[in-house]
C-alpha positions in Angstrom: -24.9 -12.8 3.2 -28.7 -10.9 3.1 -28.4 -7.6 4.4 -24.9 -7.0 3.7 -23.6 -4.1 1.6 -22.9 -5.1 -1.9 -19.3 -4.7 -3.6 -19.3 -3.0 -7.3 -15.4 -2.4 -8.0 -13.7 -2.5 -11.2 -11.3 -5.3 -11.8 -7.8 -3.8 -10.4 -9.9 -2.1 -7.5 -11.5 -5.5 -6.3 -7.8 -6.5 -5.5 -8.3 -4.0 -2.5 -10.2 -7.0 -0.9 -7.1 -9.1 -0.6 -4.9 -7.2 1.7 -8.4 -6.1 3.5 -8.5 -9.8 4.0 -5.1 -10.3 5.2 -5.3 -7.5 7.9 -8.6 -9.1 9.3 -7.2 -12.2 9.5 -4.3 -11.6 11.5 -6.6 -9.2 13.5 -8.4 -12.1 14.8 -5.2 -14.4 15.7 -4.4 -15.0 19.3 -1.6 -13.2 19.0 -1.4 -10.6 16.2 1.3 -9.0 14.5 -1.5 -6.3 13.7 -4.7 -5.3 14.9 -7.1 -3.5 12.4 -10.3 -4.0 14.1 -12.0 -1.8 11.1 -10.6 -4.8 8.4 -12.7 -7.0 10.8 -15.5 -5.1 10.8 -15.8 -5.0 7.0 -15.5 -8.2 5.7 -18.1 -9.1 8.0 -20.1 -6.2 6.7 -19.9 -6.4 2.8 -21.4 -9.1 0.8 -18.5 -10.9 -0.9 -17.6 -14.5 -0.7 -13.9 -14.6 0.7 -14.1 -18.7 0.8 -11.9 -18.6 -2.5 -9.4 -16.1 -1.0 -8.9 -18.4 2.4 -8.7 -21.7 0.6 -6.0 -20.2 -1.8 -3.7 -17.5 -0.5 -0.5 -18.7 1.4 0.5 -17.7 5.1 3.3 -15.8 3.2 0.9 -13.6 0.6 -1.1 -13.2 3.8 1.9 -11.7 6.4 3.2 -9.8 3.3 0.5 -7.3 3.7 0.6 -7.4 7.5 4.5 -6.8 7.1 3.8 -4.3 4.7 1.3 -2.2 7.1 3.8 -2.8 9.9 6.7 -1.1 8.1 4.2 1.4 6.7 3.3 2.6 10.5 6.8 2.4 11.5 8.3 4.5 8.5 5.1 7.5 8.8 6.1 7.6 12.6 9.6 8.2 12.6 8.7 10.6 10.0 6.1 12.2 11.9 9.2 12.8 14.9 10.8 15.1 12.5 7.6 16.6 10.7 4.8 16.5 13.4 2.8 18.8 11.1 3.1 17.1 8.1 0.9 16.2 5.0 0.1 12.6 4.0 -1.2 11.6 0.8 -2.4 7.8 0.3 -2.2 7.2 -3.3 -4.7 4.0 -4.1 -5.8 4.2 -0.7 -8.3 1.2 -1.0 -9.5 0.5 2.1 -6.5 0.9 4.2 -6.5 2.3 7.4 -3.0 3.4 8.2 -4.5 6.8 9.3 -6.2 5.2 12.3 -2.8 3.8 13.5 -0.6 6.8 13.4 -2.5 9.7 13.6 -0.6 12.0 16.0 -3.5 14.5 16.1 -1.6 17.1 13.9 -0.7 15.8 10.9 -3.1 16.3 7.6 -4.5 13.5 5.4 -5.6 12.6 2.1 -7.1 9.4 0.8 -6.9 9.3 -3.2 -8.7 6.5 -5.3 -11.2 6.1 -8.3 -14.6 7.1 -7.4 -16.4 3.6 -7.1 -13.2 3.0 -4.4 -13.9 5.6 -2.4 -17.8 5.7 -2.9 -17.3 2.2 -1.0 -14.4 3.5 1.7 -17.2 6.4 2.9 -19.4 3.5 4.0 -17.4 2.4 6.4 -14.4 4.9 7.0 -15.3 8.1 8.0 -13.7 11.9 6.8 -12.9 14.6 9.6 -11.5 17.7 9.7 -7.8 16.5 9.0 -8.7 13.9 6.9 -9.9 14.3 3.1 -10.8 12.1 0.3 -10.1 12.7 -3.4 -12.2 10.8 -6.1 -9.6 10.6 -9.1 -6.8 8.4 -10.8 -3.3 9.0 -9.2 -2.6 9.8 -12.9 -4.7 12.3 -13.2 -3.3 16.0 -13.0 -5.8 17.5 -11.4 -5.8 15.9 -7.8 -2.2 17.8 -6.6 -3.9 21.5 -7.0 -6.3 20.3 -4.3 -3.5 19.3 -1.5 -3.0 22.5 0.8 0.0 23.9 1.3 2.5 22.0 3.8 6.5 22.3 4.4 6.5 18.4 4.4 4.4 15.8 2.4 4.5 12.2 2.5 3.0 10.0 -0.3 2.0 6.6 0.2 1.7 3.8 -2.6 0.8 0.4 -0.7 0.2 -2.1 -3.6 -0.1 0.5 -6.3 2.5 1.0 -8.3 2.4 -2.9 -9.7 -0.3 -2.4 -11.6 0.7 0.8 -14.1 3.8 0.6 -16.3 7.6 1.8 -15.7 6.9 4.5 -17.8 3.7 5.7 -16.4 5.6 5.3 -12.6 8.5 7.5 -14.1 6.3 10.5 -15.4 4.5 9.7 -12.0 7.5 10.7 -9.9 9.0 13.3 -12.3 5.6 15.1 -12.0 5.8 15.1 -7.9 9.3 16.2 -8.4 8.1 19.1 -10.0 5.5 20.1 -7.9 6.3 19.1 -4.7 10.4 19.2 -4.6 11.4 17.5 -1.0 8.3 15.0 -0.7 9.2 11.4 -0.2 7.6 8.4 -1.7 7.1 5.0 0.5 5.6 2.1 -1.4 6.1 -1.6 -2.4 7.8 -3.5 -5.1 8.0 -6.9 -5.9 11.2 -8.3 -8.6 10.1 -9.2 -12.1 10.2 -12.9 -10.5 8.1 -12.0 -8.0 5.4 -10.2 -10.5 5.0 -13.7 -12.3 4.7 -15.6 -9.1 2.3 -12.9 -7.6 0.0 -13.0 -10.7 -0.4 -17.3 -10.2 -0.2 -17.4 -6.4 -2.5 -14.2 -5.5 -4.1 -12.8 -8.5 -5.3 -15.8 -10.1 -5.6 -18.1 -6.9 -7.4 -15.2 -5.3 -10.1 -15.4 -8.1 -9.2 -11.8 -9.1 -10.1 -11.0 -13.0 -7.2 -11.9 -15.3 -7.3 -8.1 -16.1 -6.1 -7.1 -12.9 -2.5 -8.5 -13.3 0.2 -7.0 -11.9 2.4 -5.3 -14.7 5.7 -3.8 -12.9 8.5 -5.3 -11.4 11.6 -3.7 -9.8 14.9 -5.7 -9.3 16.7 -2.8 -7.9 15.3 0.6 -6.2 19.1 2.3 -7.4 17.6 1.7 -11.0 15.1 4.2 -10.1 17.6 7.1 -9.6 18.6 6.7 -13.5 15.5 8.0 -14.3 16.0 11.2 -13.0 18.6 13.2 -11.0 16.4 14.1 -8.2 14.9 11.1 -7.4 17.2 9.4 -4.4 16.5 6.1 -2.5 16.4 6.7 1.2 15.9 3.1 2.2 15.1 -0.2 0.3 14.9 -3.9 2.6 13.0 -6.9 2.0 9.6 -7.5 3.1 9.9 -9.5 5.9 13.1 -7.7 7.7 12.3 -8.2 11.5 8.8 -9.5 10.9 9.4 -12.7 13.1 7.9 -12.5 16.5 5.8 -15.7 17.4 6.2 -17.6 13.9 7.2 -20.8 13.8 10.2 -22.3 12.0 8.4 -23.5 8.8 7.5 -20.0 8.5 10.1 -18.2 8.9 11.8 -20.6 6.3 9.5 -19.2 4.1 10.1 -15.6 4.6 14.0 -16.1 4.6 13.5 -17.4 0.8 11.5 -14.6 0.0 14.0 -12.2 1.7 16.9 -13.9 0.2 15.6 -14.2 -3.7 14.4 -10.2 -3.2 10.7 -11.3 -4.4 9.2 -8.2 -2.2 10.5 -5.0 -0.7 9.7 -1.7 0.3 10.9 1.2 -1.2 11.5 4.7 0.6 12.4 7.5 -1.9 13.2 11.4 -1.6 12.3 13.7 -4.2 14.6 16.8 -4.7 17.8 17.8 -5.1 20.4 15.0 -5.0 22.5 15.0 -2.0 26.2 16.1 -3.2 
């Protein structure tokens, strides 16, 4: 590992290495479901021992990070068909590379994360005229004022809300509804049972710190509509929906069980006046 870049991150921030590894491993496959050459390049460039992750993380966990990216890319592309000049905010962006896969040459993009993550990110992923980094916690109030005015705003929160308490997520969504009515939010969630399993099989098994455990589980997305009349569920679906190409019967069975038990899901919200 001589000559590689050091990784100095907080305990929760360090979990960004898990999906980064998952996308890089997928990229190296003969028939990848997702190609993320930036992720593959980064894990070869940083001074971090991925052997514990590689040894202990299951195929289903690795595939869940890939599936999340595939669903996110599809949802963004569909949104861009109706709103080609939209603004996107990647909350808790980590070393995510969604922008590279979906950029239509017109959208505006903000990558938001804590200062240590943004510092690491800038070593490998460049800002541009339509892409800006914001070093800030999503729970802070100041960053909303840094967004340029836009008719359509879409928030991504991949692997983020797990680390917050429900009261924090509720307050955050209400804040967005107050400031930017009509905006949309896409995020992934685990059921309460899934959170417990992820803490054992991913966080602990992957060598992450005990202080980085997941906190929030969501049984049904519709429950969030009771938080505020302006929160509307656009879509909720299991993580492995339509993710089958080139997979073995055993792998498909594992995905079927995960989906049947509602262990992991994608949730798409719209914040504004609920339709009558």
